[in-house]
N, C-alpha and C positions, 0 to 999 in steps of 0.2 A: 519442363525441369526448374528452367529459370523461373517461370510463373509462380510454382507452388514454393520456391524459398523463398521470392519476393512477397509473397503472402504472408508466408510464416513469420517473417522479419518486420512486415508491417503490423501484424497483431503481438508481437514480442514488443516493440517499440512502442505501441499504442497501451498494453498492458502494463510493462513493467516501467517504462519511459526512462527518467535519468534514475533513479534511486529503486533497486530492487528489494530494499527493506523495507519501503513504504508499501511497495505491491504486497509484498509477505505478510506486513500487519495488517493489510486491508483483508486478505484472505484469512487469515487466523481471526480477526473480528467478525468478520460472518460466518465464518464456520463456530465461533464460541456463541453467538446469537442463535444460530439455528438450533446448537445443543442446547441451551437454555430455553428457547420455545417448546423443545420436543420434552424437556423436562417441566413444562407447563407454567415455566416463569415469564413475566413480562421485560423484554429485554429490548424494547423499541429504542432504547436510550446508548446502547452500547455503541453502534455503529458510530453516530456523529461523536461520540467522547472519542472513541479511538481514533477517528480522522484526525481531531482537533491534536489529541497527543501525538501521534505522527507528523503532524506539519510540525509543532513545535520541536520535535527532535531531529527534524531533517533541516528546520531554518538553524538550529543550534549548531548542527555539523557542518552546514555551508558558511557558517558565521565564524567558526573556530578556525576552517582550511584557510577563508579569505584572510585572516588576522595572520595566520602564519606565514603567507604568501608576502606579506606586506614587510 
């Protein structure tokens, strides 16, 4: 059971990492891309744009938290 628990913790840490919001945003971006492709639209551009936006938002949160701590 400890091995199974450790395996689950590894995958949670690997996928979610430090910020669950970024992981959720990536999943939503991939789902939206899938939906757009199924509707017949060209959506190759959506994942890179979403990742760039999520990175900017994540950095903004970290910078704000660091400034509050000073």
